[in-house]
Kinemage of the C-alpha trace (Angstrom):
@kinemage 1
@onewidth
@group {chain A} dominant
@subgroup {mainchain}
@vectorlist {calphas} color= white
{ca met a 1} P -2.672 0.149 -7.005
{ca val a 2} L -1.479 -1.420 -4.584
{ca val a 3} L -3.360 -0.205 -1.361
{ca ser a 4} L -6.892 -0.695 -1.431
{ca val a 5} L -10.266 1.436 0.558
{ca phe a 6} L -12.857 0.379 -1.413
{ca pro a 7} L -15.324 -2.663 -1.420
{ca met a 8} L -13.024 -5.237 -3.037
{ca glu a 9} L -11.100 -8.591 -1.742
{ca gln a 10} L -8.775 -8.540 0.812
{ca arg a 11} L -6.330 -10.300 -0.364
{ca phe a 12} L -3.616 -11.166 2.540
{ca cys a 13} L -4.089 -10.287 6.175
{ca ala a 14} L -3.377 -7.718 7.284
{ca phe a 15} L -1.974 -8.891 10.658
{ca cys a 16} L 0.188 -11.755 10.016
{ca gly a 17} L 0.338 -11.573 5.894
{ca thr a 18} L -1.377 -15.142 5.464
{ca ala a 19} L -2.834 -15.332 1.870
{ca arg a 20} L -6.326 -15.122 2.289
{ca glu a 21} L -8.044 -18.570 1.477
{ca pro a 22} L -11.344 -17.940 -1.243
{ca ala a 23} L -14.108 -16.756 -0.193
{ca ala a 24} L -13.161 -16.807 4.297
{ca arg a 25} L -14.083 -14.224 5.905
{ca phe a 26} L -11.703 -14.742 8.591
{ca cys a 27} L -7.565 -15.185 8.583
{ca ile a 28} L -6.956 -19.061 8.907
{ca ser a 29} L -3.969 -18.073 10.836
{ca cys a 30} L -4.647 -15.830 12.858
{ca gly a 31} L -9.067 -15.839 13.393
{ca arg a 32} L -8.887 -12.182 12.819
{ca pro a 33} L -11.716 -11.052 10.384
{ca phe a 34} L -10.626 -9.884 7.132
{ca ala a 35} L -11.619 -5.660 6.506
{ca ser a 36} L -14.302 -5.228 4.237
{ca arg a 37} L -13.020 -1.508 3.007
{ca leu a 38} L -8.802 -2.601 3.220
{ca arg a 39} L -6.715 -4.624 1.870
{ca leu a 40} L -3.577 -3.861 -0.046
{ca his a 41} L -4.152 -2.486 -3.875
{ca leu a 42} L -5.230 0.497 -4.779
{ca pro a 43} L -6.196 1.226 -8.359
{ca pro a 44} L -5.582 4.697 -8.311
{ca arg a 45} L -8.070 5.392 -11.000
{ca trp a 46} L -10.352 2.654 -11.749
{ca ala a 47} L -12.222 1.711 -8.041
{ca pro a 48} L -14.576 4.690 -8.054
{ca leu a 49} L -16.075 3.439 -11.337
{ca phe a 50} L -16.456 -0.255 -9.849
{ca val a 51} L -18.357 0.242 -6.367
{ca ala a 52} L -21.891 0.940 -5.761
{ca gly a 53} L -23.550 1.576 -8.858
{ca thr a 54} L -21.776 -0.967 -11.195
{ca val a 55} L -24.832 -1.849 -12.893
{ca val a 56} L -25.881 1.122 -13.805
{ca leu a 57} L -22.101 2.656 -14.668
{ca leu a 58} L -22.026 -0.366 -17.213
{ca cys a 59} L -25.221 0.296 -19.307
{ca ser a 60} L -23.835 3.476 -19.434
{ca gly a 61} L -22.280 4.664 -23.210
{ca ala a 62} L -19.020 5.753 -21.664
{ca ile a 63} L -18.029 2.738 -19.967
{ca val a 64} L -18.883 0.438 -23.284
{ca his a 65} L -16.915 2.595 -24.333
{ca gly a 66} L -13.789 2.030 -22.037
{ca leu a 67} L -13.773 -1.282 -22.218
{ca leu a 68} L -13.782 -1.513 -26.131
{ca phe a 69} L -11.196 1.041 -26.907
{ca pro a 70} L -7.582 0.992 -26.038
{ca ala a 71} L -6.856 2.839 -23.221
{ca lys a 72} L -4.884 6.071 -23.267
{ca lys a 73} L -0.900 5.848 -23.889
{ca gly a 74} L 0.761 3.922 -20.725
{ca gly a 75} L -0.576 0.397 -21.225
{ca val a 76} L -3.186 -0.910 -19.224
{ca lys a 77} L -2.529 -1.265 -15.400
{ca arg a 78} L -3.492 -3.961 -12.736
{ca val a 79} L -7.176 -3.061 -11.370
{ca glu a 80} L -9.412 -5.164 -8.459
{ca thr a 81} L -12.149 -7.668 -10.000
{ca ala a 82} L -15.416 -7.031 -9.077
{ca ser a 83} L -16.204 -10.543 -8.390
{ca gln a 84} L -19.804 -11.585 -6.393
{ca gly a 85} L -18.118 -12.510 -3.418
{ca asn a 86} L -16.803 -8.979 -3.213
{ca leu a 87} L -19.982 -7.102 -3.657
{ca pro a 88} L -22.942 -6.180 -0.369
{ca thr a 89} L -24.878 -8.845 -0.261
{ca asp a 90} L -27.941 -6.908 -1.141
{ca his a 91} L -26.067 -6.055 -4.419
{ca pro a 92} L -28.016 -6.693 -7.556
{ca pro a 93} L -25.649 -9.783 -9.634
{ca val a 94} L -22.875 -7.960 -11.583
{ca glu a 95} L -24.025 -9.448 -15.054
{ca leu a 96} L -21.863 -7.915 -18.608
{ca pro a 97} L -24.658 -6.046 -20.976
{ca gln a 98} L -24.969 -8.935 -23.611
{ca gln a 99} L -24.021 -6.195 -26.045
{ca val a 100} L -20.622 -5.239 -24.448
{ca lys a 101} L -20.073 -9.093 -24.804
{ca asp a 102} L -20.967 -9.013 -28.385
{ca ala a 103} L -18.518 -6.597 -29.443
{ca ile a 104} L -16.063 -8.079 -27.523
{ca arg a 105} L -16.602 -11.239 -29.292
{ca asp a 106} L -16.897 -9.799 -32.943
{ca leu a 107} L -13.291 -7.524 -32.169
{ca val a 108} L -11.734 -10.326 -31.121
{ca ala a 109} L -12.110 -12.134 -34.082
{ca arg a 110} L -11.475 -10.049 -35.829
{ca ala a 111} L -8.505 -9.762 -34.820
{ca gln a 112} L -7.817 -13.325 -35.210
{ca ala a 113} L -8.255 -13.091 -38.503
{ca ala a 114} L -5.970 -10.388 -38.291
{ca pro a 115} L -2.799 -12.441 -36.876
{ca asp a 116} L -0.258 -9.158 -37.430
{ca asp a 117} L -2.525 -6.718 -37.127
{ca leu a 118} L -0.700 -5.605 -33.153
{ca thr a 119} L -3.217 -2.608 -32.994
{ca leu a 120} L -6.024 -4.402 -33.072
{ca trp a 121} L -4.836 -7.772 -30.398
{ca arg a 122} L -3.821 -4.868 -28.217
{ca gln a 123} L -7.556 -3.378 -28.328
{ca ala a 124} L -8.962 -6.875 -28.259
{ca ala a 125} L -6.486 -7.873 -25.389
{ca gln a 126} L -7.667 -4.501 -23.125
{ca ala a 127} L -11.359 -4.737 -23.585
{ca gln a 128} L -11.195 -8.394 -22.290
{ca tyr a 129} L -8.576 -7.772 -19.862
{ca arg a 130} L -10.859 -4.617 -18.889
{ca ala a 131} L -14.461 -6.927 -18.906
{ca gly a 132} L -12.316 -9.810 -16.834
{ca leu a 133} L -13.133 -6.456 -13.910
{ca phe a 134} L -16.435 -8.191 -13.403
{ca asp a 135} L -16.223 -11.832 -15.457
{ca pro a 136} L -13.285 -13.131 -14.272
{ca ala a 137} L -13.256 -15.740 -17.124
{ca tyr a 138} L -12.259 -13.029 -18.856
{ca leu a 139} L -9.364 -12.934 -17.942
{ca asn a 140} L -7.739 -15.867 -19.130
{ca asp a 141} L -8.801 -14.739 -23.108
{ca ala a 142} L -6.734 -11.394 -22.703
{ca arg a 143} L -3.708 -13.559 -21.053
{ca thr a 144} L -3.913 -15.350 -24.591
{ca ala a 145} L -4.225 -12.669 -26.048
{ca tyr a 146} L -1.191 -10.301 -24.252
{ca arg a 147} L 0.837 -13.706 -25.183
{ca his a 148} L 0.013 -13.642 -28.729
{ca ile a 149} L 1.576 -10.206 -28.977
{ca leu a 150} L 4.656 -10.721 -26.579
{ca glu a 151} L 5.296 -13.679 -29.058
{ca arg a 152} L 5.324 -11.231 -31.880
{ca val a 153} L 7.371 -8.779 -29.933
{ca pro a 154} L 8.900 -9.991 -26.930
{ca asp a 155} L 9.909 -6.931 -25.110
{ca asp a 156} L 6.089 -4.692 -25.304
{ca leu a 157} L 5.382 -3.168 -22.256
{ca glu a 158} L 2.282 -3.673 -22.050
{ca ala a 159} L 1.962 -6.810 -22.768
{ca leu a 160} L 4.544 -8.244 -20.232
{ca arg a 161} L 2.736 -5.098 -17.456
{ca ala a 162} L -0.379 -7.162 -18.299
{ca leu a 163} L 0.613 -10.160 -17.780
{ca gly a 164} L 1.541 -9.689 -14.658
{ca asn a 165} L -1.596 -8.234 -13.830
{ca ile a 166} L -3.914 -11.139 -14.548
{ca ala a 167} L -1.355 -13.118 -13.070
{ca tyr a 168} L -1.387 -11.357 -9.863
{ca glu a 169} L -5.412 -11.050 -9.863
{ca gln a 170} L -4.976 -14.963 -10.340
{ca arg a 171} L -2.790 -15.870 -7.535
{ca gln a 172} L -0.394 -16.880 -9.867
{ca pro a 173} L 2.653 -15.135 -8.144
{ca thr a 174} L 5.793 -17.070 -9.572
{ca ala a 175} L 4.416 -15.862 -12.965
{ca ala a 176} L 3.682 -12.485 -12.263
{ca val a 177} L 7.207 -12.128 -10.391
{ca thr a 178} L 8.799 -13.715 -13.782
{ca tyr a 179} L 6.593 -11.108 -15.718
{ca tyr a 180} L 7.289 -7.798 -13.513
{ca arg a 181} L 10.943 -8.705 -13.475
{ca gln a 182} L 11.425 -8.565 -17.000
{ca tyr a 183} L 8.668 -5.535 -17.314
{ca leu a 184} L 11.140 -3.622 -15.126
{ca thr a 185} L 14.069 -4.635 -16.638
{ca lys a 186} L 13.261 -2.140 -19.982
{ca lys a 187} L 11.121 0.478 -17.207
{ca pro a 188} L 13.206 0.159 -13.813
{ca asp a 189} L 11.676 3.360 -12.977
{ca asp a 190} L 7.543 2.475 -12.736
{ca leu a 191} L 7.286 2.715 -9.672
{ca glu a 192} L 3.993 0.969 -9.400
{ca val a 193} L 4.766 -2.411 -10.492
{ca arg a 194} L 8.107 -2.368 -8.412
{ca thr a 195} L 5.735 -2.193 -5.906
{ca asp a 196} L 3.304 -4.679 -6.903
{ca leu a 197} L 6.495 -7.319 -7.488
{ca gly a 198} L 7.006 -6.772 -3.764
{ca thr a 199} L 3.894 -8.405 -2.920
{ca met a 200} L 4.191 -11.678 -5.137
{ca leu a 201} L 7.503 -11.716 -3.369
{ca leu a 202} L 5.597 -11.635 -0.261
{ca ala a 203} L 3.513 -14.427 -1.517
{ca leu a 204} L 5.647 -16.611 -2.291
{ca gly a 205} L 7.429 -16.279 1.203
{ca glu a 206} L 10.380 -14.189 -0.001
{ca thr a 207} L 10.276 -11.494 2.812
{ca asp a 208} L 14.110 -9.971 2.560
{ca glu a 209} L 13.560 -9.308 -1.506
{ca ala a 210} L 10.112 -8.193 -1.010
{ca leu a 211} L 11.445 -5.959 1.941
{ca ala a 212} L 14.292 -4.898 -0.200
{ca ala a 213} L 11.646 -3.885 -2.656
{ca tyr a 214} L 9.732 -1.356 -0.653
{ca gln a 215} L 12.099 0.405 0.622
{ca gly a 216} L 13.615 0.372 -2.975
{ca val a 217} L 10.663 2.426 -4.014
{ca leu a 218} L 10.826 4.498 -0.831
{ca arg a 219} L 14.487 5.683 -1.733
{ca asp a 220} L 12.798 6.835 -4.945
{ca asp a 221} L 9.742 8.344 -3.372
{ca pro a 222} L 9.531 9.047 0.264
{ca asn a 223} L 5.730 9.667 0.121
{ca phe a 224} L 4.286 6.413 -1.994
{ca phe a 225} L 1.869 5.760 0.053
{ca gln a 226} L 0.972 2.038 -1.274
{ca ala a 227} L 4.980 1.193 -0.614
{ca his a 228} L 4.277 2.306 3.041
{ca phe a 229} L 1.512 -0.236 3.866
{ca asn a 230} L 2.945 -3.304 2.394
{ca leu a 231} L 5.812 -2.476 4.163
{ca gly a 232} L 3.682 -2.411 7.762
{ca val a 233} L 2.046 -5.723 5.879
{ca ala a 234} L 5.457 -6.907 5.919
{ca tyr a 235} L 6.592 -6.264 8.721
{ca his a 236} L 3.480 -7.349 10.279
{ca gly a 237} L 3.588 -10.656 8.817
{ca met a 238} L 7.017 -11.198 10.608
{ca gly a 239} L 6.114 -10.377 14.400
{ca lys a 240} L 8.017 -6.935 14.156
{ca thr a 241} L 5.175 -4.839 15.472
{ca glu a 242} L 7.084 -2.099 16.119
{ca glu a 243} L 8.582 -1.402 12.444
{ca ala a 244} L 5.247 -2.829 11.228
{ca leu a 245} L 3.408 0.231 13.233
{ca ala a 246} L 6.072 2.775 12.273
{ca ala a 247} L 5.575 1.860 8.528
{ca phe a 248} L 1.444 1.649 8.923
{ca ala a 249} L 1.984 5.664 11.229
{ca arg a 250} L 3.638 6.784 8.079
{ca ala a 251} L 1.484 5.321 5.668
{ca arg a 252} L -1.074 7.668 7.165
{ca glu a 253} L 1.174 10.386 6.510
{ca thr a 254} L 1.282 10.104 2.530
{ca ala a 255} L -2.378 8.801 2.406
{ca pro a 256} L -3.657 10.131 -0.550
{ca asn a 257} L -7.132 10.813 1.501
{ca asp a 258} L -9.285 11.090 4.231
{ca gln a 259} L -11.299 7.648 3.445
{ca ile a 260} L -8.187 6.033 2.659
{ca arg a 261} L -6.193 7.520 6.185
{ca glu a 262} L -9.538 6.762 7.602
{ca gln a 263} L -8.934 3.653 7.186
{ca val a 264} L -5.357 3.339 8.195
{ca asp a 265} L -6.526 5.202 11.405
{ca gln a 266} L -8.874 1.668 12.342
{ca leu a 267} L -6.126 -0.601 11.388
{ca leu a 268} L -3.427 0.910 14.510
{ca ala a 269} L -5.592 1.097 17.009
{ca arg a 270} L -7.103 -2.484 16.147
{ca met a 271} L -3.080 -3.078 16.826
{ca his a 272} L -3.203 -0.796 19.429
{ca gly a 273} L -5.651 -3.584 21.093
{ca gly a 274} L -8.602 -0.944 20.797
{ca glu a 275} L -7.053 1.531 23.239
{ca thr a 276} L -6.109 3.615 20.509
{ca lys a 277} L -8.903 7.286 21.075
{ca arg a 278} L -7.822 8.835 18.316
{ca pro a 279} L -6.093 9.531 14.799
{ca ala a 280} L -2.362 8.305 15.030
{ca ser a 281} L -1.448 10.821 12.608
{ca ser a 282} L 1.691 10.158 12.830
{ca leu a 283} L 5.175 8.768 14.272
{ca ala a 284} L 5.623 12.104 15.587
{ca gln a 285} L 2.048 13.369 17.893
{ca glu a 286} L 1.340 17.110 18.031
{ca pro a 287} L 2.093 17.644 21.172
{ca ser a 288} L -0.583 18.720 23.855
{ca ser a 289} L 0.333 20.400 27.298
{ca pro a 290} L -0.517 18.173 30.655
{ca ala a 291} L -3.682 20.223 32.841
{ca gly a 292} L -2.657 23.260 34.203
{ca glu a 293} L 1.022 23.075 33.330
{ca asn a 294} L 2.218 26.116 30.939
{ca leu a 295} L 3.908 24.979 27.592
{ca ser a 296} L 7.195 25.739 26.058
{ca phe a 297} L 9.960 24.049 24.202
{ca arg a 298} L 10.964 21.240 26.712
{ca thr a 299} L 7.443 20.699 27.426
{ca ala a 300} L 6.029 20.572 23.861
{ca ala a 301} L 9.212 18.483 23.140
{ca glu a 302} L 8.867 15.584 26.082
{ca ser a 303} L 5.080 15.184 24.255
{ca leu a 304} L 6.449 14.257 21.192
{ca phe a 305} L 8.606 11.638 22.527
{ca arg a 306} L 5.366 10.835 24.827
{ca gln a 307} L 2.714 10.625 22.191
{ca asn a 308} L 4.622 9.084 19.920
{ca pro a 309} L 2.488 6.108 19.289
{ca val a 310} L 5.288 3.700 18.483
{ca met a 311} L 8.256 4.504 21.100
{ca gly a 312} L 5.664 6.716 23.544
{ca pro a 313} L 4.173 3.730 26.200
{ca arg a 314} L 8.683 2.909 26.047
{ca val a 315} L 9.814 6.397 27.905
{ca asp a 316} L 10.627 5.840 31.019
{ca arg a 317} L 12.020 9.187 31.571
{ca ile a 318} L 13.649 12.330 29.275
{ca glu a 319} L 16.871 14.390 30.903
{ca trp a 320} L 17.903 17.429 29.814
{ca ser a 321} L 21.830 18.892 30.163
{ca gly a 322} L 20.622 21.686 28.359
{ca glu a 323} L 17.896 24.051 26.770
{ca asp a 324} L 18.398 22.159 23.914
{ca arg a 325} L 19.390 18.849 24.508
{ca ala a 326} L 18.891 16.002 26.842
{ca gln a 327} L 18.267 11.798 26.311
{ca val a 328} L 15.219 10.508 25.979
{ca tyr a 329} L 15.516 6.525 27.788
{ca val a 330} L 13.790 4.173 26.896
{ca arg a 331} L 12.630 0.583 27.939
{ca asp a 332} L 12.771 -2.248 25.613
{ca phe a 333} L 12.488 -0.884 22.303
{ca pro a 334} L 13.892 -2.904 19.273
{ca met a 335} L 15.376 0.105 17.639
{ca asp a 336} L 18.209 -1.942 15.673
{ca gln a 337} L 15.424 -3.943 14.152
{ca met a 338} L 14.556 -0.979 13.223
{ca gly a 339} L 15.851 -0.858 8.824
{ca pro a 340} L 17.911 2.216 7.818
{ca glu a 341} L 14.797 3.545 5.841
{ca met a 342} L 12.732 3.490 8.860
{ca arg a 343} L 15.292 4.807 10.530
{ca ser a 344} L 15.829 7.588 8.487
{ca leu a 345} L 12.326 8.137 8.258
{ca phe a 346} L 11.438 8.034 12.059
{ca arg a 347} L 14.587 11.106 12.459
{ca glu a 348} L 13.376 12.520 9.460
{ca arg a 349} L 9.549 12.875 11.066
{ca met a 350} L 10.829 13.429 15.068
{ca leu a 351} L 13.648 16.137 13.771
{ca ala a 352} L 10.861 18.388 11.583
{ca arg a 353} L 8.318 18.303 14.434
{ca leu a 354} L 11.255 19.391 16.993
{ca arg a 355} L 12.071 22.311 14.555
{ca glu a 356} L 8.140 23.505 14.182
{ca gln a 357} L 8.484 23.567 18.299
{ca lys a 358} L 12.035 25.251 18.132
{ca glu a 359} L 9.628 27.657 15.603
{ca arg a 360} L 6.947 27.962 17.904
{ca phe a 361} L 8.918 29.512 20.913
{ca arg a 362} L 11.989 30.603 19.236
{ca ile a 363} L 14.414 28.521 19.762
{ca ala a 364} L 17.711 29.559 18.322
{ca gln a 365} L 20.023 26.720 19.275
{ca ala a 366} L 20.603 23.493 17.534
{ca val a 367} L 18.889 20.892 18.465
{ca arg a 368} L 20.215 17.273 19.820
{ca phe a 369} L 18.339 14.492 21.667
{ca asp a 370} L 19.824 11.058 22.456
{ca leu a 371} L 17.673 8.010 21.988
{ca val a 372} L 18.933 5.658 25.193
{ca asp a 373} L 18.881 1.696 26.400
{ca gln a 374} L 17.325 1.659 29.580
{ca ala a 375} L 19.228 -0.905 30.196
{ca thr a 376} L 22.463 -0.746 28.842
{ca gly a 377} L 22.669 3.343 28.985
{ca arg a 378} L 23.483 2.740 25.068
{ca val a 379} L 22.611 5.576 22.865
{ca met a 380} L 20.631 3.633 20.220
{ca glu a 381} L 19.957 6.471 17.752
{ca thr a 382} L 20.637 10.299 17.997
{ca ile a 383} L 17.852 13.364 16.887
{ca ala a 384} L 20.086 16.698 16.238
{ca glu a 385} L 20.112 19.136 13.697
């Protein structure tokens, strides 16, 4: 739910974190263009239905059925609106077929005639919410229906989540935060909602709380792509470029498919000023040997540090005190500014890569690498088994 690479509207600038003005093509803060395929939010199951060919799909019985009948158990997930401004310029107009509009109207009328039939109200709310994908006006009706349910069942999880999602889509972060927090008191293990909560906190300028929300998600699931990506956006908005690069690199590692991974690659390349000529596949890149040099564990290990997209340009020298121990001297590297989660991810990833090289070159000893600040000689971090 939290990051999308489909042609939907980008809500925040991925470079400075500024909220996007309606229909704006460039960020009002930093001037960078908004990407047409990269945004903060990924609907995991829904998005493929609402890209090209939307009108054809809408006219099919399967989509009509999906609009009018209840969702599977687990409630309504937040999905993206498909307004005209989000579509390619040559895309035909997107409208709900009249038969769908009529069916929704009839369903709502039945619900209004039976105010205590919450099953019927839930069906009406879900139909209106899904119709809101194509006509945002339906979101207001869905909100009314879900509030009706909430009046009768104050802790209804589906209603709380849907109301938070509707507020999210309508750019009402304060309301979204309220509903999400109430939902999470009943279901604190929902990582998608926790990540969406972080994004709404970020929109409100509550940066520390947003970071804590993302980092909490990653403590529970270190491979949760959306939280990694949104964490990168938050760090970039704070001006913490190194931390942002680290978060985006980790997001690339956990991307659910090649299409999303390619979009993260492009973002990383832009953040590197267009100088990145190959994908920044992780915090620790696969080492390559300089031309004419025989690769050994020592040269492979040095390459891991020097080819690192975040640390590599700052590595001054590497001094070895044994075949399995070295001091990596770096210039102006903000290790102390990295949060505990990011430091832990960095250590784990580097150690995993070093172990791969140990196995490759049959090194039996436990390895240890001290990251040393060149200016002060202070050991900032140790990567060791």
